[in-house]
C-alpha positions, 0 to 999 in steps of 0.5 A: 871911921873917918877922921875929921880935922877941926879948928876951935874959934875960941881957943884957936887950937886944931884937933882931929876926931874920929866920927861915924857919919851919924856923929859928924852930921849931928853937930855935937862936936866940942873942942877937947881943949876948952869945950867950946861948940864954936868949931869949924871943920878944916879942909883935909887932904884925901887919898885912896889906898888901892891894891894895884900898883901904878905904872 
């Protein structure tokens, strides 16, 4: 399950949430600190793990 980073515009705290794609698309995410729906998804770093070693 992907982990998404969010920032609450009401209490100004950041948090992570593991969501399925369906949950992420439903826009029902709330801030766990204050319960607000005024949140913004932050850009997150992405990396891929592979089984091959780079040379």
